[in-house]
C-alpha positions in Angstrom: 97.7 202.3 90.7 98.9 201.0 87.4 97.2 198.0 85.9 97.9 195.5 83.2 95.7 197.6 80.7 96.2 201.1 79.6 94.2 203.4 77.5 95.0 203.5 74.0 94.4 206.1 71.3 90.7 205.2 71.1 87.7 204.3 73.4 84.5 203.4 71.8 81.9 205.4 73.4 79.2 207.8 73.0 78.5 211.6 73.9 76.9 212.7 77.1 77.5 213.6 80.8 77.9 211.0 83.3 75.0 210.4 85.6 75.4 210.3 89.3 74.5 206.9 89.5 77.1 205.9 87.0 80.0 207.9 88.7 79.1 205.9 91.9 79.5 202.6 89.9 82.7 204.0 88.6 83.8 204.7 92.2 83.0 201.1 93.2 85.1 199.6 90.3 87.9 201.9 91.2 87.8 200.8 94.7 87.7 197.1 93.8 90.5 197.9 91.3 92.8 199.0 93.9 91.8 196.3 96.6 92.9 193.4 94.1 95.8 194.9 92.6 97.6 195.3 95.8 97.1 195.2 99.5 95.3 198.7 100.6 97.3 201.5 101.8 96.4 203.2 105.2 95.0 206.2 103.0 92.6 203.6 100.9 91.5 202.1 104.3 90.4 205.5 105.5 88.8 206.4 102.7 86.9 202.9 102.7 86.1 203.8 106.3 85.0 207.5 105.7 83.3 207.6 102.4 79.5 207.0 102.0 80.0 205.0 98.9 76.8 203.1 99.1 73.4 204.6 100.1 71.3 202.9 102.8 72.0 201.3 106.0 73.2 197.6 106.4 69.5 196.1 106.7 68.1 197.8 103.4 70.0 195.7 100.9 72.9 192.9 100.6 74.9 195.5 98.7 74.9 197.9 101.7 75.3 195.3 104.4 78.5 193.8 102.4 79.6 197.7 102.2 79.1 198.2 106.0 81.0 194.9 106.7 83.7 196.0 104.5 84.0 199.3 106.2 84.0 197.5 109.7 87.1 195.5 108.6 88.9 198.5 107.2 88.3 200.3 110.4 89.9 197.5 112.5 92.7 196.6 110.0 96.3 196.6 110.4 97.8 197.7 106.9 100.9 195.4 107.5 98.5 192.4 108.5 96.8 193.1 105.4 99.8 193.2 103.2 100.8 189.8 104.4 97.2 188.5 103.9 97.7 189.8 100.1 100.9 188.3 99.7 100.0 185.0 101.3 96.6 184.6 99.4 97.5 186.0 96.0 101.4 186.1 95.4 102.8 183.1 97.3 105.7 181.4 95.3 104.4 178.4 93.3 100.6 178.1 93.1 98.9 180.6 95.1 95.7 179.9 97.1 93.7 181.9 95.2 94.2 183.3 91.4 93.0 186.5 90.4 92.7 185.7 86.5 89.6 185.1 84.7 91.3 182.2 82.5 91.9 180.2 85.4 88.3 180.1 86.3 87.0 179.7 82.9 89.3 176.9 81.5 91.6 175.9 84.6 94.7 177.2 82.9 96.6 180.5 83.1 97.0 182.5 79.6 94.4 180.8 78.0 91.5 181.2 75.2 89.6 183.7 77.2 92.6 185.9 77.7 93.1 186.0 73.8 89.3 186.9 73.3 89.9 189.7 76.0 92.8 191.2 74.3 91.0 191.5 71.1 88.2 193.0 72.8 90.3 195.5 74.5 92.0 196.5 71.0 88.7 197.0 69.6 87.8 199.3 72.7 91.0 201.4 72.3 93.1 199.8 75.2 96.4 198.4 75.0 98.6 196.3 77.0 100.5 198.2 79.5 104.0 196.9 79.0 105.2 198.0 82.5 103.1 195.5 84.2 103.6 191.8 84.1 100.2 190.6 85.1 98.2 189.6 82.3 95.0 191.5 81.3 92.5 189.2 82.8 93.4 190.0 86.3 90.3 191.1 88.2 91.6 194.5 89.1 92.5 195.3 85.4 89.0 194.5 84.3 87.6 196.6 87.0 89.5 199.5 85.7 88.6 198.9 82.2 84.9 199.1 83.4 85.5 202.4 85.5 86.8 203.9 82.3 84.2 202.6 80.2 81.7 204.3 82.5 83.3 207.7 82.8 85.6 207.9 79.9 88.7 210.0 80.2 90.0 213.6 79.3 90.6 212.2 75.7 87.7 209.9 75.4 84.0 209.7 75.8 82.3 207.5 78.2 81.3 204.0 76.3 77.6 203.3 75.5 75.8 201.1 78.0 75.6 198.5 75.6 79.6 198.3 75.3 79.7 198.3 79.0 77.2 195.3 79.0 79.0 193.4 76.5 82.5 193.8 78.2 81.2 193.0 81.5 78.9 189.9 80.4 82.0 188.5 78.4 84.9 189.0 80.7 83.7 189.5 84.6 80.2 187.8 84.7 81.3 184.1 83.8 83.7 183.8 86.7 83.4 186.4 89.3 81.3 184.2 91.6 84.0 181.5 91.5 86.7 183.8 92.3 84.7 185.3 95.2 83.9 181.8 96.5 87.6 180.9 96.6 88.6 184.0 98.5 86.1 183.1 100.8 87.2 179.6 101.3 90.8 180.3 101.5 92.3 180.0 105.0 94.8 182.8 104.4 92.1 185.5 103.9 90.2 187.5 106.5 90.0 191.2 105.4 89.6 190.0 101.7 86.6 187.8 102.6 84.7 191.2 103.2 86.2 192.7 100.1 85.0 189.4 98.0 81.5 189.7 99.7 81.1 193.2 98.7 82.6 192.6 95.0 80.1 189.6 94.6 77.0 191.8 95.6 78.0 194.6 93.4 78.8 192.5 90.3 75.4 190.7 90.9 73.7 193.8 91.0 75.7 194.6 87.8 74.2 191.7 86.2 70.7 192.2 87.1 70.8 195.9 86.0 72.5 194.9 82.4 69.8 192.3 82.1 66.7 194.8 82.4 68.5 197.6 80.8 
């Protein structure tokens, strides 16, 4: 997957190994980044079906319940049908039923002030725009991929401090994720993606709660 944001020469971070809990968080961000960047491949659907990404049974937490619902949807899914769903919901020529960009949900317009603020923050964190991708950086998949890299780091950079993760999430995902998930749930064109949005909503809500008490 190639998102609108690429790792630059620096990544603001701190030393230390990545805890198992944080690796699990990064994995979830990775799954969400893939799901919202393009329709899932058969391989990704099998991974969602088979991997125990969330601990616990469906009746133990809203997040576990949403994950199990997404797993059931992935198990029954036809990749070609989901591709058509993705295209009709998010890519249709003209105004798509659902936008995946943060500026739309914060100001009502594409390429608006929230995107400019995001670009400033990305530059400070050591990320650069991926010139091979036409999508702006406030696409939800790009933001999830940035969070994944902030959590686990890369071969060339250490993980970001929790304070940096918190600031990025609270500035660039928390203000609008609920409206995005509601739009996906309300769209007539979505079926599989209603389950993906429900899982994303529960995970992002848990992130908010965790950051507030950290």
